[in-house]
C-alpha positions in Angstrom: 0.0 0.0 0.0 2.9 2.4 0.8 4.4 1.8 -2.7 1.0 2.5 -4.3 0.8 5.8 -2.4 4.3 6.8 -3.4 3.6 5.9 -7.0 0.3 7.9 -6.9 2.1 10.9 -5.4 4.8 10.7 -8.2 2.0 10.5 -10.8 0.3 13.6 -9.4 3.6 15.5 -9.3 4.5 14.6 -12.8 1.0 15.4 -14.1 1.1 18.8 -12.4 4.4 19.6 -14.1 3.2 18.5 -17.5 1.1 20.2 -20.1 -2.3 19.1 -21.3 -2.7 17.2 -24.6 -4.1 18.6 -27.8 -1.6 17.7 -30.5 2.0 18.0 -29.3 5.4 16.3 -29.6 6.4 14.2 -26.7 10.0 14.6 -25.5 12.1 11.6 -24.5 12.2 11.0 -20.7 9.7 13.9 -20.0 6.1 13.3 -18.9 3.1 14.9 -20.6 -0.4 14.9 -19.2 -3.0 12.9 -20.9 -6.7 13.3 -20.3 -9.4 10.7 -21.2 -12.3 12.2 -19.4 -12.9 10.1 -16.3 -9.3 8.9 -16.2 -6.1 10.9 -16.7 -2.4 10.5 -16.1 1.0 10.9 -17.9 2.8 9.5 -20.8 6.5 9.5 -21.6 9.0 7.5 -23.6 12.5 6.2 -23.4 14.9 5.4 -26.2 15.9 1.7 -26.3 17.8 -0.4 -28.8 14.5 -2.1 -30.0 12.6 1.1 -30.4 10.9 3.8 -28.3 9.3 2.5 -25.1 6.1 4.5 -24.5 4.7 4.3 -21.0 1.3 5.7 -20.0 0.1 5.6 -16.4 -3.6 6.4 -15.9 -5.8 6.7 -12.8 -9.4 7.4 -12.1 -10.9 9.7 -9.5 -10.8 6.8 -6.9 -7.0 6.4 -7.5 -7.4 3.1 -9.3 -4.5 3.1 -11.7 -3.2 1.1 -14.6 0.0 1.3 -16.7 0.4 0.6 -20.4 3.7 0.0 -22.2 4.5 -0.5 -25.8 7.8 -0.4 -27.9 7.2 1.6 -31.1 9.2 1.5 -34.3 9.0 4.4 -36.7 5.5 4.4 -38.3 3.8 2.7 -35.4 1.2 4.1 -32.9 -0.9 3.1 -29.9 -4.4 4.3 -29.0 -5.7 4.8 -25.5 -9.4 5.3 -25.1 -12.1 5.6 -22.4 -15.8 4.8 -22.8 -18.3 7.5 -22.3 -21.8 7.8 -20.8 -24.4 6.8 -23.4 -24.8 9.7 -25.8 -21.4 11.2 -25.1 -18.4 10.8 -27.4 -15.6 8.5 -25.9 -12.2 10.1 -25.3 -9.4 8.7 -27.5 -5.7 9.6 -27.7 -3.2 8.4 -30.1 0.6 8.2 -29.4 2.5 7.8 -32.7 6.1 7.6 -33.7 7.6 8.8 -37.0 11.4 8.6 -37.2 12.6 10.5 -34.1 9.4 12.3 -33.3 6.7 11.0 -31.0 3.3 12.9 -31.1 0.4 12.7 -28.7 -3.0 13.9 -30.0 -6.7 13.6 -29.4 -8.3 11.7 -32.3 -11.9 11.2 -33.2 -13.6 7.9 -32.5 -14.1 6.0 -35.7 -16.5 3.2 -34.6 
């Protein structure tokens, strides 16, 4: 439980230092706030020999958290999405890599 509280505090600190997402480049080793409506958190990436490791840590208002990781080669992307209340549009964010650039952007739901 103590480790969870420390991780949550670190998440809150990093989210407070980061900027909100519209469509922006993500810098290596620097967190950027992501917002999916009822859940939010931060995303960052590290450069590794097999590609860029993208890490996104998200939590809801009750502090339930989850972490996603993916190693992206140039031209690849991942999508994070959150369901919405009936009649609302779900939140959807795409993190994509092209060469040495990683971009985070809100994207429309297609289905």
